[in-house]
C-alpha positions in Angstrom: 0.0 0.0 -0.1 3.1 2.4 1.0 4.8 1.6 -2.2 1.7 2.1 -4.4 1.2 5.4 -2.7 4.5 6.5 -3.5 4.5 5.6 -7.1 1.1 7.3 -7.4 2.5 10.3 -5.5 5.8 10.2 -7.5 4.0 10.1 -10.8 1.7 13.4 -10.3 4.7 15.1 -9.2 6.6 14.1 -12.3 3.3 15.2 -14.3 3.4 18.4 -12.8 7.1 19.1 -13.6 6.2 18.1 -17.3 3.1 20.8 -17.2 5.6 23.6 -16.3 8.2 22.8 -19.2 6.9 25.2 -21.6 8.0 27.9 -18.9 11.3 27.0 -20.3 11.0 29.9 -22.8 10.8 32.4 -20.6 14.4 33.5 -21.1 17.7 33.8 -19.4 21.4 33.3 -18.9 22.5 31.5 -16.2 25.4 29.4 -14.6 24.4 25.9 -12.9 25.3 25.8 -9.5 27.4 22.8 -10.4 29.2 24.3 -13.1 32.9 23.6 -13.5 34.3 27.0 -14.3 37.6 27.2 -14.8 38.2 31.0 -15.1 38.7 34.0 -12.8 35.5 36.0 -11.8 36.2 39.0 -14.1 36.5 36.5 -17.2 33.1 34.7 -16.0 31.4 38.2 -15.7 32.5 39.3 -19.0 31.4 35.9 -20.7 28.0 36.6 -18.9 27.9 39.8 -20.0 28.4 39.2 -23.5 25.4 36.6 -23.5 23.0 39.0 -21.8 23.6 41.9 -24.4 22.7 39.2 -27.1 19.7 38.3 -25.2 18.9 42.0 -24.9 19.3 42.5 -28.7 17.5 39.2 -29.3 14.4 40.6 -27.4 14.5 44.1 -29.1 14.9 42.4 -32.5 18.0 44.4 -33.2 20.1 42.4 -35.5 23.3 44.4 -35.7 23.7 44.6 -32.0 23.0 40.5 -31.9 25.6 40.0 -34.3 28.0 41.4 -31.9 28.1 38.2 -30.2 29.8 36.7 -33.4 33.5 36.7 -33.9 34.5 38.4 -37.3 35.8 35.0 -38.4 32.9 33.0 -37.0 32.8 29.4 -38.5 30.3 26.3 -37.8 29.2 23.6 -40.2 29.9 25.9 -43.3 28.1 29.0 -41.9 29.9 32.5 -41.6 29.0 35.4 -39.7 27.3 36.8 -42.9 25.0 33.5 -43.2 24.1 33.8 -39.5 23.1 37.4 -40.0 20.9 36.3 -43.1 19.2 33.6 -40.9 18.5 35.9 -37.9 16.9 38.6 -40.4 14.5 35.8 -41.8 13.6 34.8 -38.2 13.2 38.5 -37.0 10.8 39.0 -40.1 8.7 35.7 -39.2 8.6 35.9 -35.4 8.3 38.1 -32.6 8.7 37.8 -28.7 12.0 36.2 -28.7 13.4 34.4 -25.5 16.7 32.3 -25.3 17.3 30.2 -22.5 21.3 29.4 -21.6 22.3 27.1 -18.6 26.1 27.0 -18.5 27.7 23.9 -17.1 31.3 24.5 -18.0 33.0 27.7 -18.3 36.8 27.4 -19.1 39.2 30.1 -20.1 42.5 29.7 -21.9 45.7 30.7 -20.2 47.1 34.3 -20.5 46.7 37.7 -18.9 44.0 38.2 -20.2 42.7 35.0 -21.5 41.7 35.3 -25.4 40.0 31.9 -25.6 37.3 30.2 -23.7 35.1 27.4 -24.0 31.5 27.3 -22.6 29.5 24.5 -22.6 25.5 25.0 -22.6 22.3 23.9 -22.5 19.1 25.7 -23.7 16.2 26.7 -26.1 15.2 29.6 -28.5 11.6 30.6 -28.5 9.5 33.0 -30.6 6.0 33.6 -31.2 5.2 33.3 -34.8 3.7 36.0 -36.6 1.4 33.8 -38.9 -0.1 31.8 -36.2 0.3 33.7 -32.9 1.5 30.6 -31.5 5.0 30.0 -29.4 7.4 27.9 -31.5 10.7 26.4 -30.2 12.8 27.5 -32.8 15.9 25.9 -31.4 17.2 23.8 -28.4 20.6 22.3 -27.6 22.2 19.8 -25.2 25.6 20.3 -23.7 26.8 22.4 -27.0 30.2 23.5 -26.6 30.8 27.3 -27.6 34.2 28.4 -28.8 35.1 32.0 -27.6 37.4 34.6 -28.5 38.3 37.7 -27.0 37.9 40.1 -29.8 38.0 43.9 -29.7 37.6 43.9 -25.7 34.6 41.5 -25.5 34.0 37.8 -25.5 32.4 36.5 -28.8 31.1 33.2 -30.1 33.8 31.8 -32.8 32.1 28.5 -33.6 30.9 25.6 -31.8 32.3 22.0 -31.1 31.5 18.9 -32.6 31.8 17.4 -36.1 29.4 18.3 -38.9 26.6 15.6 -39.5 27.2 13.6 -42.7 23.6 14.7 -43.1 20.5 16.1 -41.3 18.7 13.4 -39.3 15.4 13.6 -38.4 14.8 17.1 -39.5 17.2 18.4 -36.8 20.0 21.1 -38.1 23.4 21.7 -36.2 22.9 24.4 -33.6 24.5 27.7 -34.8 22.7 30.3 -33.0 24.0 30.8 -29.5 
């Protein structure tokens, strides 16, 4: 009897957790409390500031400010910085109310004073409201994505992402180029 009650309560609590899942699109940048951080406090603060500036630009649909997140020589799976600008422009034309979610589980900066490279492991999602349907749409989601950053013109910028390019798109999922 006790174990059956436990299973019922556990199932109900799990279902409640799933019911809250759509709240993931509220937006925000955070470092997981269990994150592995191998960087000084100033470097971590500057990296977080770069992503927060990008989030503000995203919410304002300010394409030029959003592109400040990307390094001049950005490259990922054949996509360049100009490709990303075109893609973001198309997204801004078709959606509004953008929110992104970033949970950093590892931040590691290169050696040097100040460091000029860093890697950030990130899990998150990108949501927006469709101009066509008025419904929220999950535009992208990622798990354990490793962002390669470079310190360029006194700010941190995404240079690319880790991982081998897929041989072909599987199950309709494209590589995560955004942030």
